[in-house]
N, C-alpha and C positions, 0 to 999 in steps of 0.2 A: 222576813225579807230574804231568807235563803243564804245568808253569809255564814260560811264555815271557817274560811281561812282568809286572813288579811291579805290585801294586795301588797306588792312590794312598797308602794308609796306609803300605805298605812303602816306596814311593819317598821318602816324607817322613821316616819314622822310621829306616830302616836307616843312612843316612849319619850321622845324629846319634848313634846308638848306637856305630857304628864309630869315631866321633871321640872316644868316651869320655865323652860327655855323657849326662845323665839325660834321659829322655823320658817323658811321660805321654800315653797314647793313649786316647781315648774314641771308640769307633766301633762301628757296628752289627755284629752277628754276620755272619761270612762276608766280612769286609773284609780279612783277612790279618794280623790282629794277632799271631797265634801265630808265624807265620814272620817277622814283623818283629822279634821278639826272639830267636828260635831261630837264624836265619841268621847274625847277628853272633857269637853264641856259638860256633857251629860254625866260622865263619871264623877266629876267634881261636885256637881249639883246634887246628885243622889247620895253623896257621902255626908252632906251637912247633917249635923245632929244638934238640935232637933231639925226635922225636915223643913225645907224652905217653905215659905208661905207667900202667896201672892200679895198679901197686904204689905210685905216688906219691900216691894218694888221690883225693878228689873235686876236680874243677876248676871245676864250675859248679853252681849251685843255683837252681832255679826253684820258687817257692811258688805253689800254686794252692788255691782255696778249697773245691773239692768233689771227690768221688771221680770223678764223671763227667768233669769237666774234666781231672783228672789223667790219666785213661785216654785222652782225646782228644789231649792234648798229647803223651803218651808215644807214641801211634801215629804222629802226625805226625813226631816226632823220629826214630823208627825208620826211617821212609821217607826222611827227609832224610839220615840217616847211612849209607845203604846203600853208599856209595863210601868211607866213612871207617871201615872195620872196626875200627880201633884206638881209636875213640872209642865208649865203651860207655854207653848210657843205662840208667837204672833209676828206680825210684820207691819211696817209703816212704809208707805211709798209717797213720794212727792205728788202734789196735785190733789191731795185729799184735804179735808177740813183740819186745820192746824189744832184747834181745840180738841177735836176728837182724837187726833194723833197723840197729843200730850196726855190725855186721859187714859188712853190705852197703855202708854209707856208707864204711867204711874201705877196701873193695876198690877204690874209685875208679871213678866214672862221672859223667855229667851227672845230677844228682839232681833228681827231681820230688818235692816234699813237699806232701802235702795237709794243710792247716791244720785 
């Protein structure tokens, strides 16, 4: 993805999130907010021993307000996970078949939910 140095937002937020504390970030578009919360999620999931397994269910849940943002976050997440093939991303959006949505959540992945 070409990232070498964290943005200011990422440098300030990621250590706080990794420490298990809550963080509220208000910054302009393109400042790295998405990676500021996805990177710690991926870090924690890849540290599980033994490795996480889809059969265990969903491990992380990210809520986003719009379809467009859901798709943007999903695309970034897929790129970040290219080396972690055992961590599976997915998304659920309103308007789809509820039984299919429930089944996908049970399969186990990092879930993106559109509100």
